[in-house]
TIGUDREN-139257 format. One record per residue (C-alpha): x, y, z; residue in one letter. Coordinates in steps of 0.001 Angstrom, whole numbers, plus 500000, padded with zeros to 6 digits. Example, Ala and Ser with C-alpha at 12.3 -4.5 7.8 and 13.67 -1.06 7.14 Angstrom:
// TIGUDREN-139257
512300495500507800A
513670498940507140S
END
This chain:
// TIGUDREN-139257
461198283526318010M
464065281717316313K
461804278756315720R
459257280904313982I
461947282478311755L
463382279092310804L
459901277772309968L
459237280802307705F
462551280312305859I
461753276615305374L
458324277344303891L
459736279924301467V
462419277467300331S
459864274737299681I
457698277148297660F
460622278281295520I
461750274703294891L
458252273636293807G
457977276473291286C
461289275553289648S
460483271842289203S
458742270215286156G
455721269116288119G
453989272475287940S
454158274741284821S
452123277328282847K
449577275633280460P
450473275477276701V
448020277253274281S
446034274875271970V
446238275846268206A
442897277004266649T
441437275752263314G
441257277616259969P
439230280807259942V
437803282583256889I
437450286329257365T
436545287482253841S
436314286565250152I
436828288773247143Y
434933289188244913P
431639288004246349T
430056287390242953S
431063286189239500G
430745283240237204G
432762280168236271P
436408281129235784G
436323284033238280T
439619284444240197L
438637284497243877T
440733285282246977T
439962283838250422I
441461285784253357Q
441790284348256869G
444153282612259247S
445498279215260233N
445378277823256701F
448904276445257031G
452003277615255239I
451587274955252528V
448475273210251350Q
449668269656251929S
446500267591252501T
444324270601253200S
441421271331250863I
439092274163249916V
435555273632248631S
432811275690247011Y
429168274661247377A
430353271240248500G
432671270680245519V
436440270497246047T
438316273230244182V
441977273120243197I
443604276341244514P
446028278471242545T
448064279702245540T
448066278815249255W
449526280534252307S
448693280691255988N
446444283729255520T
445393283707251859Q
444150281247249249I
443461282103245600T
441465279916243235L
439506279981239997T
435825279230240316L
435344275916238458P
433601275856235095A
431069273312236402N
429885275588239216A
426115275731238939Q
424783277239242173N
425380280007244686N
427404278698247633G
429931279183250422N
433635278452250642F
435105276141253305L
438723275401254187V
439624272083255813V
443035271797257522V
444002268568259232G
440396267461259310G
439317270677261034V
436672272712259172Y
436672276451258934S
433626278606259265N
431595279155256063S
432418282216254019S
429783284741253144V
427694283464250195P
429246283749246738F
426617284811244197N
427027282930240937L
426506285263237976S
424790284357234741G
426664284236231409P
427731287530229831V
428002288103226049I
430728290567225049S
430437290396221262Y
429624288173218274L
431802287341215295S
430599287881212670P
427754290203213577T
425998289665210241T
425257286384208497G
422786284092206811T
420794281097207925I
423175278153208323G
426283280302208815S
428605279866211813D
428750282496214558V
431105282651217547T
429760284139220776V
432495285663222978Y
432088286546226643G
432506285044230099Q
430867282741232608Y
429644280298229954F
430799277348232079G
430865273919230459I
428411272438227976Q
425718270229229524T
422289268979228523N
420850272217229887D
423127274669228053T
422173276153224707Y
422219279279222538V
419079280714220967T
418421283044218047F
414981284586218615N
414214281672220978N
415193279081218357T
418035276790219577P
421215276762217490A
423440273768216781I
426514274008219024I
429883273224217430K
432149274084220382S
431701275417223918W
434177276883226403S
433930279241229360N
434658282261227156T
433503281350223630S
430789279342221893I
430628278548218174T
427175277736216823C
425169277679213588T
422377280137212823V
419302277860212903P
417477277113209648D
414127277185211409S
414549280772212571L
410982282003212316S
411241285759212650S
410715287786209480Q
412878290532210976S
416424291157209833G
417616291179213462T
417865288107215709A
418359288295219476Q
421080285907220683V
420945284547224255I
423250282079226031V
421418279766228450W
423098277786231227L
419725276547232470D
416178277813232723A
417176280367235404Y
420636281541234367R
420931283192230991Y
422642286166229412S
421139289400228268S
420329289417224538S
422807290493221873F
421716291552218386S
422727289595215292F
421977291049211862N
420390288335209781L
420760288528206015T
417290287690204748L
416625285480201713P
416500287563198548T
415868286568194921I
417991288530192471S
417163286591189275M
414915283862187889V
416481282449184742N
414790281891182406P
411682283672183593N
409647282358180636I
409592278647179764D
407491275542179320N
406266272973181811I
409105270662182851G
411820273213182062A
414804273619184375R
414792277044186093I
417613278620188122T
417009281051190982I
419972283123192145T
420090285284195250G
421321285111198821Q
420585283667202258A
418624280643201063F
420383278527203713G
421765275038203370Q
418593273170204253T
416227272670201332W
413013274619201532G
410082274577199109T
409092276216195822I
405614276568194404S
404412278065191143L
400800279103190869G
400161277201194102G
401592273942192698I
404699272428194285S
407779272257192099A
410479269598191969Q
413719270992193446I
416872269719191752L
419649271538193632N
419831273894196598W
422627276076197952S
422789279323199882D
422862281370196664S
421476279120193899T
418408276921193536I
417347274812190532E
413826273471190024F
411455272191187349R
408378274103186193V
405447272119187612P
402398271157185575Q
400293274273186007V
396751274462184687N
397132277284182224Y
399717279222180248A
400637282691181468G
402152284464184453Y
402298282564187754H
403464283688191196T
406601281905192368L
406892281445196146I
410191280372197671L
410198279266201318T
413644279269202937A
414324279021206648G
410701279660207525G
410550282802205373R
408582283253202178Q
409728285429199294I
407897285776196011S
408718286399192411N
407130285384189128G
407515283162186093L
405556282938182828T
404677279449181656V
404332279130177893K
402398276755175724A
404284275472172649P
404711278083169904E
405089276776166329A
406304279578164062T
407100277763160812N
407195274382159100Y
408654272793156004S
408210271518153417P
404966273044152322S
402975271280151126P
403899268082152981I
403337264616151502G
403200261130152979K
406514259767154323D
408164263133153890Q
409847264554156987T
407910267444158417L
410026269884160444T
408295272349162715I
410273275207164216T
409295277415167126G
409747277716170893N
408859276041174154Y
408614272527172816F
410647271328175805G
414336270501175979A
415387266902175429T
415906266255179159D
412688267964180292D
410536265282181965P
407297266420180363V
404486264704178487T
404641265587174768R
402127264724172131K
401357265580168477I
397987264879166965S
396751265361163397I
393125266293162875A
390995263408161598D
393932261015161932Y
394594260895165650G
397906260973167478D
401254260534165835V
402577257184167019N
406103257772168267I
406955254094167932G
405854253914164281T
406734257459163346H
409575258545165702P
409633262243166600I
412919264092166844T
412336266653169556W
414194269718170869S
413131272937172571D
412800274886169308N
412178272241166655S
410591268869166095L
410352266594163091S
408645263353162054F
407595261486158933K
404212262615157692W
401978259556158223P
398913260650156248V
398218259148152834S
397181261422149979N
393544260478149520T
392383263749148099W
393013265729144947L
395302268737145226G
396168270096148632T
394332270238151927K
394658272245155136N
395332269927158048V
395210270931161734L
398101269835163918I
398000270103167732T
401175270099169794I
400781269392173524S
403535270029176089I
402587269100179646G
398943269539178800G
399336273041177318L
398551273032173599T
398873274930170350Q
396912274161167168T
398065275345163757F
397543274519160078T
399831272835157589V
399208272312153904I
399327268685152864A
399146267093149437E
END
């Protein structure tokens, strides 16, 4: 009996000694990798502040990284359970977030839905062709070969582009005749904003000055919204030479129309046509002196629409039965309301005689009678 008791005590002692030694201990728990539990928000565009919630991210970022759709993102804040970041401006697709800590990858977050661009307002909201407009909003991202702004589906020239504002020029080729253009921001063929209305000031003619003149005369059109790109002008269906063009003033020459009288003027600016009118006059001689006129005397004819000195127009004077006045032999002094030259006809008759004179300006003529001796 004693032997059995001693054996029992010995076994208990050995068991207690083994438990207290380093050779047998409770296993140590192995640390788990990063875990994403949620993201907020789950949709937005470039520049959206996003929060990733989870665990085992590490107290500091150190060499750990976070990525969106396979692209590394620089976080704003980092803690063991929360990471905040701004969605990069070059984000172009829906995607998932991943956190990598010490080479260990987290699970993928729920998908983040990338929103299209959003227009908040335009400044100014009214303008002319060729004027600058700034589009304000969010989620515009960065400018690429695929990004553009359209006015009624016509691309505008981009001057600057950021995630929240775009400055562009109202396109000259805007084709709509309406006074309202629909502005859309495009990031690609699939992501684009809703339309925003822009009030387009349409081309308008307020004055044609003068509205009566001869072929070759310089005419000024004043108005608004002509744009900066030169358009076209026609008079009676014949194209006119444009001398100067601005948004509010245009200068042109009266083309060589086929007849004197009223002609429809058509101005094309920025794809739009507006019409007005202009009367083209033949020369009008109202008086002459001296009367009668003799050979080598200076004949002065007064009137209107003879053509200003700088008008590039064909001018001619002819005397019945004697042909054209030779400008080289008998120089003509010419202005818009008077002309003079030495009378080249010899007195081969007795007394006085009525002689027909024809003045031609750009092919339009007037014939009248002078008394010669």
